C-alpha angles and dihedrals in degrees: 000000000000130000120232134190114213115190113205089022094161093054124094098267096032094051092051091049089047092052093046092052091048091050089054090054099253127141111244133195117190130195120199133151093198092231092134103004136076135237087219088070086069095056090109088074087085086073090066106061092157091060126078121224131187122201115198103203097187122117106244117242116195100183130017118168088348092299123120108239099176131050116237139159113250116210106208099202108023094175093054091045090055093047091050090051094048095049098041116127117260094259088064094055111112095027094093118041094169106076089203094061104059088193133066114276093236093163092075095057 
């Protein structure tokens, strides 16, 4: 069983990816701020009573009075990260599902 991070997991595409990964027995973590998605897209979770799900319903705030109030990963050079991901050899395909990372998201394993 693998662990996956799906950003935008409550959106149309993300929720379908989320459900497919769950059906295949994987552990899935989703991130979504619900700015253009719907909680109704996650209604399929009722089909997984043996799984536990946490929904954080708070509106994310990145900066308030110049203080960081939410943890996030900062990608220093997003253009280079994308180029590295695009030109990786074929054996590296599948390691990075977030095009913005350019490296495997090992911290979620």
